[in-house]
Structures are given as C-alpha cells and as structure tokens.
N, CA, C and O atoms as a GROMACS GRO file, in nm:
protein
  568
    1MET      N    1   5.454  46.878   6.321
    1MET     CA    2   5.367  46.775   6.314
    1MET      C    3   5.300  46.655   6.359
    1MET      O    4   5.370  46.556   6.384
    2ALA      N    5   5.210  46.651   6.370
    2ALA     CA    6   5.090  46.519   6.538
    2ALA      C    7   5.127  46.389   6.485
    2ALA      O    8   5.110  46.287   6.552
    3ALA      N    9   5.170  46.388   6.385
    3ALA     CA   10   5.193  46.198   6.364
    3ALA      C   11   5.307  46.195   6.419
    3ALA      O   12   5.322  46.118   6.514
    4ALA      N   13   5.421  46.284   6.373
    4ALA     CA   14   5.541  46.271   6.455
    4ALA      C   15   5.542  46.249   6.593
    4ALA      O   16   5.544  46.148   6.663
    5ALA      N   17   5.540  46.322   6.606
    5ALA     CA   18   5.550  46.314   6.777
    5ALA      C   19   5.444  46.157   6.787
    5ALA      O   20   5.486  46.058   6.846
    6GLU      N   21   5.316  46.159   6.724
    6GLU     CA   22   5.275  46.010   6.804
    6GLU      C   23   5.370  45.916   6.779
    6GLU      O   24   5.376  45.825   6.860
    7LEU      N   25   5.464  45.915   6.663
    7LEU     CA   26   5.538  45.836   6.594
    7LEU      C   27   5.697  45.789   6.745
    7LEU      O   28   5.758  45.698   6.802
    8LYS      N   29   5.675  45.984   6.726
    8LYS     CA   30   5.792  45.941   6.860
    8LYS      C   31   5.784  45.842   6.992
    8LYS      O   32   5.851  45.750   7.039
    9LEU      N   33   5.639  45.930   7.030
    9LEU     CA   34   5.596  45.849   7.158
    9LEU      C   35   5.591  45.717   7.131
    9LEU      O   36   5.650  45.650   7.215
   10LEU      N   37   5.528  45.642   7.020
   10LEU     CA   38   5.488  45.507   7.037
   10LEU      C   39   5.659  45.485   6.990
   10LEU      O   40   5.637  45.389   6.915
   11GLU      N   41   5.828  45.506   6.978
   11GLU     CA   42   5.904  45.425   6.991
   11GLU      C   43   5.951  45.443   7.152
   11GLU      O   44   5.996  45.339   7.200
   12LYS      N   45   5.949  45.550   7.237
   12LYS     CA   46   5.989  45.560   7.309
   12LYS      C   47   5.881  45.416   7.421
   12LYS      O   48   5.960  45.349   7.486
   13SER      N   49   5.741  45.375   7.442
   13SER     CA   50   5.678  45.306   7.468
   13SER      C   51   5.698  45.180   7.380
   13SER      O   52   5.615  45.089   7.385
   14LEU      N   53   5.788  45.175   7.314
   14LEU     CA   54   5.827  45.037   7.217
   14LEU      C   55   5.946  45.028   7.277
   14LEU      O   56   6.006  44.923   7.259
   15GLY      N   57   6.017  45.142   7.371
   15GLY     CA   58   6.194  45.077   7.408
   15GLY      C   59   6.272  45.100   7.328
   15GLY      O   60   6.387  45.064   7.352
   16LEU      N   61   6.238  45.181   7.177
   16LEU     CA   62   6.330  45.182   7.044
   16LEU      C   63   6.450  45.369   7.142
   16LEU      O   64   6.434  45.467   7.216
   17SER      N   65   6.521  45.316   7.085
   17SER     CA   66   6.647  45.436   7.089
   17SER      C   67   6.581  45.528   6.994
   17SER      O   68   6.516  45.495   6.895
   18LYS      N   69   6.614  45.683   7.046
   18LYS     CA   70   6.550  45.786   6.945
   18LYS      C   71   6.693  45.771   6.845
   18LYS      O   72   6.806  45.721   6.844
   19GLY      N   73   6.583  45.867   6.751
   19GLY     CA   74   6.686  45.884   6.609
   19GLY      C   75   6.673  45.860   6.531
   19GLY      O   76   6.764  45.834   6.453
   20ASN      N   77   6.536  45.855   6.500
   20ASN     CA   78   6.460  45.841   6.343
   20ASN      C   79   6.455  45.983   6.293
   20ASN      O   80   6.455  46.074   6.376
   21LYS      N   81   6.448  46.015   6.138
   21LYS     CA   82   6.412  46.116   6.115
   21LYS      C   83   6.228  46.109   6.028
   21LYS      O   84   6.197  46.066   5.917
   22TYR      N   85   6.148  46.166   6.129
   22TYR     CA   86   6.046  46.191   6.086
   22TYR      C   87   6.035  46.309   5.970
   22TYR      O   88   6.085  46.417   6.004
   23SER      N   89   5.984  46.304   5.854
   23SER     CA   90   5.862  46.425   5.736
   23SER      C   91   5.793  46.435   5.762
   23SER      O   92   5.732  46.387   5.858
   24ALA      N   93   5.755  46.544   5.647
   24ALA     CA   94   5.559  46.528   5.641
   24ALA      C   95   5.557  46.463   5.519
   24ALA      O   96   5.625  46.362   5.532
   25GLN      N   97   5.512  46.472   5.403
   25GLN     CA   98   5.497  46.493   5.279
   25GLN      C   99   5.320  46.514   5.252
   25GLN      O  100   5.226  46.492   5.328
   26GLY      N  101   5.324  46.571   5.101
   26GLY     CA  102   5.192  46.651   5.076
   26GLY      C  103   5.111  46.772   5.176
   26GLY      O  104   5.158  46.840   5.266
   27GLU      N  105   4.979  46.768   5.124
   27GLU     CA  106   4.866  46.849   5.171
   27GLU      C  107   4.825  46.823   5.330
   27GLU      O  108   4.794  46.904   5.418
   28ARG      N  109   4.839  46.670   5.333
   28ARG     CA  110   4.769  46.604   5.439
   28ARG      C  111   4.934  46.601   5.499
   28ARG      O  112   4.966  46.483   5.509
   29GLN      N  113   5.002  46.656   5.524
   29GLN     CA  114   5.116  46.607   5.612
   29GLN      C  115   5.114  46.433   5.627
   29GLN      O  116   5.062  46.418   5.738
   30ILE      N  117   5.131  46.352   5.594
   30ILE     CA  118   5.166  46.256   5.595
   30ILE      C  119   5.262  46.203   5.614
   30ILE      O  120   5.345  46.212   5.524
   31PRO      N  121   5.302  46.114   5.750
   31PRO     CA  122   5.453  46.104   5.788
   31PRO      C  123   5.548  46.018   5.691
   31PRO      O  124   5.485  45.970   5.597
   32VAL      N  125   5.644  45.996   5.692
   32VAL     CA  126   5.747  45.983   5.630
   32VAL      C  127   5.878  45.950   5.695
   32VAL      O  128   5.951  46.039   5.741
   33LEU      N  129   5.897  45.875   5.698
   33LEU     CA  130   6.042  45.707   5.819
   33LEU      C  131   6.207  45.792   5.654
   33LEU      O  132   6.239  45.816   5.537
   34GLN      N  133   6.238  45.793   5.793
   34GLN     CA  134   6.398  45.867   5.650
   34GLN      C  135   6.432  45.644   5.728
   34GLN      O  136   6.426  45.620   5.849
   35THR      N  137   6.446  45.587   5.676
   35THR     CA  138   6.520  45.504   5.668
   35THR      C  139   6.663  45.465   5.676
   35THR      O  140   6.691  45.462   5.556
   36ASN      N  141   6.769  45.433   5.738
   36ASN     CA  142   6.902  45.406   5.679
   36ASN      C  143   6.976  45.330   5.639
   36ASN      O  144   7.090  45.344   5.594
   37ASN      N  145   6.871  45.189   5.665
   37ASN     CA  146   6.919  45.093   5.572
   37ASN      C  147   6.785  45.106   5.444
   37ASN      O  148   6.703  45.016   5.428
   38GLY      N  149   6.784  45.167   5.404
   38GLY     CA  150   6.617  45.105   5.290
   38GLY      C  151   6.549  45.258   5.249
   38GLY      O  152   6.566  45.377   5.277
   39PRO      N  153   6.476  45.186   5.179
   39PRO     CA  154   6.382  45.295   5.171
   39PRO      C  155   6.296  45.342   5.222
   39PRO      O  156   6.236  45.273   5.304
   40SER      N  157   6.240  45.516   5.192
   40SER     CA  158   6.111  45.545   5.300
   40SER      C  159   6.035  45.463   5.309
   40SER      O  160   5.999  45.383   5.223
   41LEU      N  161   5.985  45.480   5.471
   41LEU     CA  162   5.873  45.419   5.466
   41LEU      C  163   5.742  45.564   5.460
   41LEU      O  164   5.776  45.672   5.508
   42THR      N  165   5.653  45.556   5.421
   42THR     CA  166   5.568  45.668   5.427
   42THR      C  167   5.378  45.576   5.470
   42THR      O  168   5.337  45.463   5.442
   43GLY      N  169   5.325  45.669   5.530
   43GLY     CA  170   5.240  45.649   5.624
   43GLY      C  171   5.222  45.603   5.760
   43GLY      O  172   5.279  45.496   5.784
   44LEU      N  173   5.141  45.669   5.878
   44LEU     CA  174   5.172  45.640   5.995
   44LEU      C  175   5.084  45.464   6.018
   44LEU      O  176   5.076  45.430   6.136
   45THR      N  177   5.041  45.392   5.944
   45THR     CA  178   5.024  45.229   6.002
   45THR      C  179   5.168  45.182   5.999
   45THR      O  180   5.251  45.140   6.080
   46THR      N  181   5.159  45.211   5.866
   46THR     CA  182   5.299  45.147   5.796
   46THR      C  183   5.424  45.161   5.885
   46THR      O  184   5.495  45.068   5.925
   47ILE      N  185   5.441  45.306   5.913
   47ILE     CA  186   5.546  45.332   6.032
   47ILE      C  187   5.514  45.240   6.143
   47ILE      O  188   5.598  45.158   6.181
   48ALA      N  189   5.408  45.249   6.191
   48ALA     CA  190   5.355  45.215   6.346
   48ALA      C  191   5.395  45.051   6.318
   48ALA      O  192   5.457  44.994   6.408
   49ALA      N  193   5.372  45.002   6.238
   49ALA     CA  194   5.414  44.839   6.213
   49ALA      C  195   5.554  44.856   6.236
   49ALA      O  196   5.603  44.844   6.348
   50HIS      N  197   5.629  44.887   6.120
   50HIS     CA  198   5.754  44.885   6.123
   50HIS      C  199   5.828  44.935   6.309
   50HIS      O  200   5.896  44.859   6.379
   51LEU      N  201   5.802  45.030   6.334
   51LEU     CA  202   5.854  45.024   6.435
   51LEU      C  203   5.786  44.930   6.581
   51LEU      O  204   5.823  44.963   6.693
   52VAL      N  205   5.705  44.838   6.564
   52VAL     CA  206   5.674  44.714   6.675
   52VAL      C  207   5.756  44.662   6.637
   52VAL      O  208   5.833  44.618   6.723
   53LYS      N  209   5.793  44.635   6.482
   53LYS     CA  210   5.846  44.480   6.426
   53LYS      C  211   5.974  44.463   6.497
   53LYS      O  212   6.030  44.373   6.560
   54GLN      N  213   6.011  44.631   6.452
   54GLN     CA  214   6.154  44.651   6.488
   54GLN      C  215   6.194  44.631   6.641
   54GLN      O  216   6.305  44.592   6.678
   55ALA      N  217   6.080  44.667   6.730
   55ALA     CA  218   6.116  44.624   6.846
   55ALA      C  219   6.122  44.490   6.958
   55ALA      O  220   6.139  44.470   7.078
   56ASN      N  221   6.094  44.408   6.824
   56ASN     CA  222   6.010  44.253   6.841
   56ASN      C  223   5.931  44.269   6.923
   56ASN      O  224   5.996  44.245   7.024
   57LYS      N  225   5.843  44.290   6.951
   57LYS     CA  226   5.734  44.306   6.972
   57LYS      C  227   5.563  44.298   6.914
   57LYS      O  228   5.453  44.343   6.944
   58GLU      N  229   5.612  44.229   6.833
   58GLU     CA  230   5.514  44.150   6.714
   58GLU      C  231   5.394  44.126   6.716
   58GLU      O  232   5.308  44.128   6.628
   59TYR      N  233   5.390  44.084   6.902
   59TYR     CA  234   5.243  44.054   6.966
   59TYR      C  235   5.161  44.212   6.994
   59TYR      O  236   5.071  44.256   7.066
   60LEU      N  237   5.205  44.234   6.947
   60LEU     CA  238   5.090  44.419   6.946
   60LEU      C  239   5.038  44.392   6.875
   60LEU      O  240   4.920  44.372   6.901
   61LEU      N  241   5.086  44.368   6.728
   61LEU     CA  242   5.043  44.329   6.609
   61LEU      C  243   4.910  44.258   6.596
   61LEU      O  244   4.821  44.306   6.525
   62GLY      N  245   4.891  44.121   6.677
   62GLY     CA  246   4.828  44.020   6.691
   62GLY      C  247   4.836  43.889   6.609
   62GLY      O  248   4.828  43.882   6.486
   63SER      N  249   4.851  43.799   6.684
   63SER     CA  250   4.892  43.662   6.653
   63SER      C  251   4.812  43.598   6.561
   63SER      O  252   4.860  43.527   6.472
   64THR      N  253   4.650  43.625   6.577
   64THR     CA  254   4.577  43.559   6.528
   64THR      C  255   4.565  43.582   6.377
   64THR      O  256   4.671  43.609   6.321
   65ALA      N  257   4.484  43.577   6.321
   65ALA     CA  258   4.420  43.617   6.169
   65ALA      C  259   4.332  43.745   6.316
   65ALA      O  260   4.357  43.864   6.336
   66GLU      N  261   4.240  43.660   6.382
   66GLU     CA  262   4.139  43.767   6.370
   66GLU      C  263   4.190  43.893   6.443
   66GLU      O  264   4.171  44.003   6.390
   67GLU      N  265   4.268  43.882   6.588
   67GLU     CA  266   4.341  44.019   6.664
   67GLU      C  267   4.398  44.068   6.542
   67GLU      O  268   4.338  44.168   6.503
   68LYS      N  269   4.516  44.023   6.448
   68LYS     CA  270   4.542  44.100   6.323
   68LYS      C  271   4.435  44.207   6.228
   68LYS      O  272   4.482  44.308   6.175
   69ALA      N  273   4.317  44.179   6.219
   69ALA     CA  274   4.235  44.255   6.168
   69ALA      C  275   4.199  44.388   6.246
   69ALA      O  276   4.208  44.504   6.206
   70VAL      N  277   4.145  44.329   6.395
   70VAL     CA  278   4.136  44.420   6.568
   70VAL      C  279   4.237  44.486   6.500
   70VAL      O  280   4.192  44.577   6.431
   71VAL      N  281   4.370  44.474   6.493
   71VAL     CA  282   4.455  44.574   6.497
   71VAL      C  283   4.463  44.683   6.426
   71VAL      O  284   4.488  44.797   6.466
   72GLN      N  285   4.426  44.622   6.251
   72GLN     CA  286   4.446  44.674   6.143
   72GLN      C  287   4.326  44.810   6.144
   72GLN      O  288   4.314  44.929   6.114
   73GLN      N  289   4.248  44.684   6.204
   73GLN     CA  290   4.059  44.776   6.217
   73GLN      C  291   4.147  44.967   6.276
   73GLN      O  292   4.155  45.084   6.238
   74TRP      N  293   4.184  44.894   6.367
   74TRP     CA  294   4.243  45.002   6.489
   74TRP      C  295   4.279  45.121   6.372
   74TRP      O  296   4.214  45.206   6.312
   75LEU      N  297   4.405  45.080   6.372
   75LEU     CA  298   4.493  45.171   6.257
   75LEU      C  299   4.382  45.242   6.179
   75LEU      O  300   4.341  45.354   6.206
   76GLU      N  301   4.358  45.198   6.123
   76GLU     CA  302   4.240  45.258   6.005
   76GLU      C  303   4.196  45.348   6.044
   76GLU      O  304   4.247  45.456   6.014
   77TYR      N  305   4.050  45.340   6.153
   77TYR     CA  306   4.003  45.408   6.209
   77TYR      C  307   4.069  45.519   6.250
   77TYR      O  308   4.026  45.632   6.226
   78ARG      N  309   4.212  45.489   6.336
   78ARG     CA  310   4.288  45.665   6.358
   78ARG      C  311   4.366  45.704   6.259
   78ARG      O  312   4.459  45.776   6.295
   79VAL      N  313   4.355  45.669   6.093
   79VAL     CA  314   4.365  45.753   5.979
   79VAL      C  315   4.226  45.836   5.964
   79VAL      O  316   4.189  45.952   5.949
   80THR      N  317   4.166  45.693   5.977
   80THR     CA  318   4.054  45.811   5.878
   80THR      C  319   3.974  45.859   5.959
   80THR      O  320   3.886  45.927   5.906
   81ARG      N  321   3.968  45.848   6.095
   81ARG     CA  322   3.869  45.944   6.151
   81ARG      C  323   3.936  46.018   6.240
   81ARG      O  324   3.912  46.136   6.215
   82VAL      N  325   4.016  46.006   6.342
   82VAL     CA  326   4.153  46.098   6.413
   82VAL      C  327   4.150  46.169   6.343
   82VAL      O  328   4.075  46.264   6.363
   83ASP      N  329   4.213  46.164   6.243
   83ASP     CA  330   4.322  46.236   6.160
   83ASP      C  331   4.220  46.361   6.054
   83ASP      O  332   4.262  46.446   5.975
   84GLY      N  333   4.052  46.318   6.102
   84GLY     CA  334   3.994  46.420   6.063
   84GLY      C  335   3.929  46.516   6.069
   84GLY      O  336   3.866  46.602   6.006
   85HIS      N  337   3.967  46.471   6.187
   85HIS     CA  338   3.878  46.636   6.292
   85HIS      C  339   3.999  46.734   6.351
   85HIS      O  340   4.103  46.682   6.392
   86SER      N  341   3.983  46.863   6.352
   86SER     CA  342   4.086  46.909   6.323
   86SER      C  343   4.145  47.001   6.484
   86SER      O  344   4.257  47.025   6.528
   87SER      N  345   4.021  47.029   6.531
   87SER     CA  346   4.093  47.043   6.715
   87SER      C  347   4.128  46.935   6.843
   87SER      O  348   4.061  46.840   6.884
   88LYS      N  349   4.255  46.986   6.888
   88LYS     CA  350   4.220  46.848   7.001
   88LYS      C  351   4.134  46.772   7.093
   88LYS      O  352   4.129  46.652   7.118
   89ASP      N  353   4.054  46.896   7.145
   89ASP     CA  354   3.919  46.914   7.227
   89ASP      C  355   3.858  46.766   7.172
   89ASP      O  356   3.838  46.661   7.232
   90ASP      N  357   3.828  46.823   6.973
   90ASP     CA  358   3.770  46.706   6.933
   90ASP      C  359   3.793  46.555   6.964
   90ASP      O  360   3.736  46.460   7.018
   91VAL      N  361   3.914  46.588   6.894
   91VAL     CA  362   4.014  46.411   6.890
   91VAL      C  363   3.974  46.332   7.062
   91VAL      O  364   3.931  46.218   7.077
   92CYS      N  365   4.000  46.416   7.157
   92CYS     CA  366   4.001  46.361   7.250
   92CYS      C  367   3.858  46.344   7.317
   92CYS      O  368   3.847  46.269   7.414
   93THR      N  369   3.744  46.416   7.264
   93THR     CA  370   3.630  46.328   7.304
   93THR      C  371   3.580  46.213   7.228
   93THR      O  372   3.492  46.135   7.267
   94LEU      N  373   3.652  46.208   7.097
   94LEU     CA  374   3.682  46.072   6.976
   94LEU      C  375   3.701  46.000   7.089
   94LEU      O  376   3.607  45.950   7.149
   95LEU      N  377   3.830  45.990   7.128
   95LEU     CA  378   3.871  45.909   7.197
   95LEU      C  379   3.900  45.891   7.294
   95LEU      O  380   4.008  45.846   7.332
   96LYS      N  381   3.762  45.939   7.389
   96LYS     CA  382   3.759  45.960   7.549
   96LYS      C  383   3.777  45.747   7.621
   96LYS      O  384   3.745  45.654   7.547
   97VAL      N  385   3.821  45.729   7.743
   97VAL     CA  386   3.802  45.649   7.744
   97VAL      C  387   3.666  45.608   7.837
   97VAL      O  388   3.629  45.495   7.868
   98ASP      N  389   3.620  45.710   7.865
   98ASP     CA  390   3.497  45.687   7.971
   98ASP      C  391   3.384  45.706   7.938
   98ASP      O  392   3.315  45.804   7.966
   99LEU      N  393   3.341  45.567   7.844
   99LEU     CA  394   3.233  45.580   7.711
   99LEU      C  395   3.064  45.483   7.820
   99LEU      O  396   3.048  45.382   7.889
  100THR      N  397   2.999  45.575   7.781
  100THR     CA  398   2.875  45.525   7.869
  100THR      C  399   2.860  45.380   7.741
  100THR      O  400   2.913  45.372   7.630
  101VAL      N  401   2.767  45.277   7.813
  101VAL     CA  402   2.731  45.144   7.723
  101VAL      C  403   2.703  45.222   7.620
  101VAL      O  404   2.796  45.210   7.539
  102GLN      N  405   2.594  45.319   7.569
  102GLN     CA  406   2.564  45.350   7.471
  102GLN      C  407   2.684  45.387   7.360
  102GLN      O  408   2.691  45.331   7.251
  103GLU      N  409   2.761  45.475   7.398
  103GLU     CA  410   2.890  45.562   7.374
  103GLU      C  411   2.945  45.413   7.307
  103GLU      O  412   2.943  45.381   7.188
  104LYS      N  413   2.982  45.353   7.397
  104LYS     CA  414   3.111  45.243   7.367
  104LYS      C  415   2.996  45.140   7.242
  104LYS      O  416   3.053  45.086   7.147
  105GLU      N  417   2.896  45.130   7.251
  105GLU     CA  418   2.849  45.057   7.158
  105GLU      C  419   2.818  45.117   7.033
  105GLU      O  420   2.780  45.037   6.948
  106LYS      N  421   2.824  45.214   7.006
  106LYS     CA  422   2.802  45.345   6.908
  106LYS      C  423   2.982  45.346   6.813
  106LYS      O  424   3.020  45.355   6.696
  107TYR      N  425   3.044  45.332   6.941
  107TYR     CA  426   3.230  45.295   6.855
  107TYR      C  427   3.267  45.177   6.877
  107TYR      O  428   3.364  45.142   6.944
  108LEU      N  429   3.161  45.087   6.800
  108LEU     CA  430   3.221  44.926   6.844
  108LEU      C  431   3.334  44.894   6.805
  108LEU      O  432   3.410  44.820   6.868
  109ASN      N  433   3.362  44.954   6.679
  109ASN     CA  434   3.552  44.936   6.661
  109ASN      C  435   3.629  44.966   6.779
  109ASN      O  436   3.665  44.874   6.852
  110VAL      N  437   3.658  45.086   6.804
  110VAL     CA  438   3.762  45.153   6.873
  110VAL      C  439   3.724  45.012   7.039
  110VAL      O  440   3.800  44.936   7.099
  111SER      N  441   3.562  45.044   7.053
  111SER     CA  442   3.592  44.914   7.238
  111SER      C  443   3.637  44.794   7.135
  111SER      O  444   3.571  44.871   7.066
  112ARG      N  445   3.658  44.742   7.096
  112ARG     CA  446   3.670  44.611   7.061
  112ARG      C  447   3.825  44.634   7.075
  112ARG      O  448   3.899  44.571   7.152
  113TRP      N  449   3.862  44.732   6.988
  113TRP     CA  450   4.028  44.718   6.965
  113TRP      C  451   4.080  44.742   7.151
  113TRP      O  452   4.155  44.670   7.218
  114PHE      N  453   4.008  44.871   7.191
  114PHE     CA  454   4.042  44.902   7.368
  114PHE      C  455   4.064  44.781   7.393
  114PHE      O  456   4.181  44.745   7.385
  115CYS      N  457   3.935  44.656   7.439
  115CYS     CA  458   3.923  44.562   7.496
  115CYS      C  459   4.064  44.476   7.459
  115CYS      O  460   4.140  44.420   7.538
  116HIS      N  461   4.073  44.484   7.307
  116HIS     CA  462   4.192  44.365   7.319
  116HIS      C  463   4.299  44.376   7.320
  116HIS      O  464   4.380  44.294   7.277
  117ILE      N  465   4.331  44.511   7.384
  117ILE     CA  466   4.459  44.571   7.361
  117ILE      C  467   4.437  44.613   7.517
  117ILE      O  468   4.542  44.658   7.562
  118GLN      N  469   4.375  44.613   7.573
  118GLN     CA  470   4.433  44.629   7.714
  118GLN      C  471   4.509  44.515   7.820
  118GLN      O  472   4.576  44.550   7.917
  119HIS      N  473   4.485  44.371   7.780
  119HIS     CA  474   4.483  44.288   7.829
  119HIS      C  475   4.644  44.255   7.791
  119HIS      O  476   4.701  44.154   7.834
  120TYR      N  477   4.705  44.352   7.707
  120TYR     CA  478   4.869  44.331   7.650
  120TYR      C  479   4.973  44.341   7.795
  120TYR      O  480   4.985  44.449   7.853
  121PRO      N  481   5.027  44.247   7.832
  121PRO     CA  482   5.169  44.288   7.984
  121PRO      C  483   5.221  44.465   7.980
  121PRO      O  484   5.322  44.492   7.915
  122GLY      N  485   5.163  44.550   8.036
  122GLY     CA  486   5.232  44.635   8.073
  122GLY      C  487   5.150  44.744   7.974
  122GLY      O  488   5.194  44.851   7.932
  123ILE      N  489   5.050  44.699   7.953
  123ILE     CA  490   4.975  44.821   7.877
  123ILE      C  491   4.904  44.896   7.948
  123ILE      O  492   4.900  45.017   7.927
  124ARG      N  493   4.804  44.810   8.095
  124ARG     CA  494   4.703  44.881   8.153
  124ARG      C  495   4.790  44.959   8.307
  124ARG      O  496   4.736  45.045   8.377
  125GLN      N  497   4.923  44.908   8.331
  125GLN     CA  498   4.974  44.918   8.413
  125GLN      C  499   4.909  44.885   8.559
  125GLN      O  500   4.868  44.780   8.609
  126HIS      N  501   4.917  45.061   8.618
  126HIS     CA  502   4.817  45.024   8.734
  126HIS      C  503   4.668  45.039   8.782
  126HIS      O  504   4.609  45.026   8.890
  127LEU      N  505   4.610  45.098   8.559
  127LEU     CA  506   4.452  45.105   8.565
  127LEU      C  507   4.395  44.997   8.600
  127LEU      O  508   4.468  44.900   8.581
  128SER      N  509   4.249  44.960   8.664
  128SER     CA  510   4.169  44.902   8.610
  128SER      C  511   4.113  44.827   8.495
  128SER      O  512   4.105  44.892   8.391
  129THR      N  513   4.060  44.668   8.489
  129THR     CA  514   4.009  44.691   8.385
  129THR      C  515   3.867  44.771   8.299
  129THR      O  516   3.785  44.819   8.377
  130VAL      N  517   3.830  44.790   8.133
  130VAL     CA  518   3.765  44.845   8.134
  130VAL      C  519   3.633  44.731   8.094
  130VAL      O  520   3.631  44.665   7.990
  131VAL      N  521   3.568  44.728   8.158
  131VAL     CA  522   3.441  44.572   8.106
  131VAL      C  523   3.390  44.662   8.013
  131VAL      O  524   3.380  44.784   8.003
  132PHE      N  525   3.359  44.558   7.943
  132PHE     CA  526   3.274  44.598   7.778
  132PHE      C  527   3.186  44.451   7.774
  132PHE      O  528   3.210  44.337   7.811
  133ILE      N  529   3.069  44.523   7.704
  133ILE     CA  530   3.002  44.358   7.734
  133ILE      C  531   2.997  44.344   7.567
  133ILE      O  532   3.024  44.423   7.477
  134LYS      N  533   2.945  44.191   7.567
  134LYS     CA  534   2.945  44.140   7.410
  134LYS      C  535   2.851  44.151   7.352
  134LYS      O  536   2.860  44.209   7.244
  135ASN      N  537   2.718  44.099   7.396
  135ASN     CA  538   2.596  44.154   7.362
  135ASN      C  539   2.540  44.295   7.294
  135ASN      O  540   2.578  44.373   7.382
  136ARG      N  541   2.482  44.370   7.206
  136ARG     CA  542   2.430  44.458   7.185
  136ARG      C  543   2.308  44.523   7.277
  136ARG      O  544   2.194  44.476   7.265
  137LEU      N  545   2.325  44.599   7.343
  137LEU     CA  546   2.162  44.648   7.360
  137LEU      C  547   2.106  44.730   7.289
  137LEU      O  548   1.992  44.690   7.264
  138TYR      N  549   2.134  44.859   7.228
  138TYR     CA  550   2.016  44.858   7.096
  138TYR      C  551   2.079  44.801   6.973
  138TYR      O  552   2.194  44.824   6.935
  139THR      N  553   1.955  44.694   6.891
  139THR     CA  554   1.961  44.701   6.828
  139THR      C  555   1.993  44.846   6.627
  139THR      O  556   2.030  44.826   6.511
  140ASN      N  557   1.956  44.945   6.694
  140ASN     CA  558   1.914  45.082   6.624
  140ASN      C  559   2.045  45.171   6.618
  140ASN      O  560   2.051  45.280   6.561
  141SER      N  561   2.182  45.087   6.705
  141SER     CA  562   2.232  45.182   6.720
  141SER      C  563   2.361  45.251   6.644
  141SER      O  564   2.441  45.332   6.690
  142HIS      N  565   2.353  45.189   6.510
  142HIS     CA  566   2.454  45.224   6.397
  142HIS      C  567   2.318  45.336   6.290
  142HIS      O  568   2.351  45.389   6.184
   0.00000   0.00000   0.00000
C-alpha cells in the first residue's frame, strides 16, 4: 500500500518512533491507522495531520488561516490528483520540481504550497531555494 509507505516516511522525517500499524480499507485502499488509545483514524490527510501533531510540529500545518488553507489545499491535491495516477512515472511527472515558468502557473496551487513549505527549517537542507513569481504571466493558463 503506497499510502502506508508515505506515512512511514512522514513518521521518520518527523522523528517519531516506529510502531504505528497501518491497514487499507476498501477498493481505493484508503489508509487506516490503528491507534493504541482511541478510535482508528481513516484517510491520508487525517493521519498525516495526526502524526504532525503527535510530533509536536504543528507549525508544519500552518499558523495563520491562509497558511492552514494552503497546507489543506496541498493535502487535498495529493489525495485527489496524485492518487488518480496509476504509474510511478505519471506521479513523478506531476510532482517534478524542475518546473518551467509556464508549468509553475499551470500547477499554481502546488507551486504556492512548495514555495510555502520550502522555507520551514530543515526542509530544504543543502538545496537552494526555488524561486516562484507572484504575478501571472499568462492570463489564459487555466
């Protein structure tokens, strides 16, 4: 199950100890987290937000209403767009970082999220900042 692997990577990047048990539910293989002290949690975004809060890194979920909306927007994009692609190559193409200016405009929501998240401490590591322009170049890009 791909979502479980992603959630385990998220756990690792958040510095959480391993041990969460994941399963999948239904035809679409929706991830389920079996918690020790409460009900099971269902859905990639719900579990991801839970793990971030468990790691005491809630700043990753945004601090202002706009930041929170941008994070939720990316998570929704992840579930609705990325899960719909069947091959790894399709997903890699969809999420590639080396976007042209025109592609950055085409994937404006992803661009906003990426621009926002790359400024958190420890995210970029040794990599340089990816520059995103704020003005639209093309009025009919959508």
